[in-house]
Steps between C-alpha positions, in 0.01 A plus 500: 500500500390155379125436514545204730654732763283805427188304589614502864564876501182599315258449794689779680591715200146503364314553829488824696342309790794260516743792494319678782484182708872433453591856595275475807672176601844659456410815696343307787790255508754781522292673770475174695878453490568862603254496790618153605858625522382811686308283746805279559722804557251669737462184707874421482418164349683516167609145414650382176316167532165683502615706202594184309161351584328816375701491177394137452134597550527788254674268251213252515252776419715591199496133403121490529479801267727321251272195515200727437673648194576155363145375557344811345740479206414136448128585504564789257675255268178297485568220746193419712625456855153524651553853632258746341632810680841666497705315759759777534233747615378258767854436623578872513174569682585241762853636543362853538272382781793321669721809478227730635442263794876483564529879490207545740659250738831688486322833550341352812842401631646843426205695638301325776220758462440362154406166656189662643383627163185349345682372188764324708234345725304385196806328356592350838147361535537342155836353614681687224718683754699296753397633842787324677766762446 
């Protein structure tokens, strides 16, 4: 692979942390899709328009990861963009938090008893979970 392309792959290839973060994002994304479909089926609210919207949301997170790879690769190549830390790790961390919050919200919809749990209440108090279900 030419060096000018490899520089964008190297922040992932050379970092175990980046690999773990990307796998975590993928696993949580797949879980979010599966439980979202399960929730729609249980509540008889399966709509292709909602599915298309969900696909668009998941696509934008993939786009954000691509942007993180490009920025980290550019930094690795020696260009000073004013970002001292790995951008991809920050993006993945944020996506992980979003996916966890989405999963907890879906779990609350699937199991109303979960809504009374301390972790759910903590997230609801922080406005991470939408209480208007």
